[in-house]
Residue, then its C-alpha position, 0 to 999 in steps of 0.5 A: m103110473n108108468q116111468l114116462e108120466l109125471n106127477l104134476d100135483n106138486y108143481d105150479a099150474t100153467n095156462n094154455a100158453g104155457v105160462y106158470i100162473d100160480c107161482e110166487a111173486i116177490r115184489l118191490e111195490s110202488a107207492a104210486k096209485g093207478w097204473r103207475g102203482v104196478p111193482i117197481a120190480e118183481i121176481r116170479v118163481a115157478n116150480t116146474p117138473h124141469g126145475y125152477d123157472w123164473g120171470v122178472s119185471l122192471h118199471l123205471s123211468n116210464s119204461g120197463f120190461c117183463y116176462m113170466p116163468n114159461e114152460k116153453h123156457i126149456t128150449c132157450r135156457s136152463f132151469a134153476s135147481s133150487r128156489a134160491d138159485a132162480i131168485k138169484r138168477a132173476a136178480q142178476e138179470i134185473l141188475r144187468r138191465i139196470t147197469g146196462d141201460v142209462t134210462f134205468s140206471s138214472d132213475k130215482n128208484a134204481a138205488t131202491v131196486r138194488s137194495w131190494i135185490d140185496a135183501v131178497t138174495a141174502 
């Protein structure tokens, strides 16, 4: 193997769009059934050749946001140096969204999300 080639055996796989599909998922599950049964919050962590990347998902008050770890993030932000750092950065992003959005902050599950974040970042 020449120096410019990467051994990708130890990294998560991507699909054709560059999304890491086999990455770790840490979820705060919902008790609801059907489509509302999606996780209330989720952090995804991918081990990539560039470091650890993360994605987040938050569903509160009939609205939400999400994105998956993606190899194209290399152009718009830095990767984390460790799994724990990626989880911390993802958790901070979820907290910023809850704090900065009145719809999210007033949701009955907002306190549950904050407690979950405390647990996953401990």
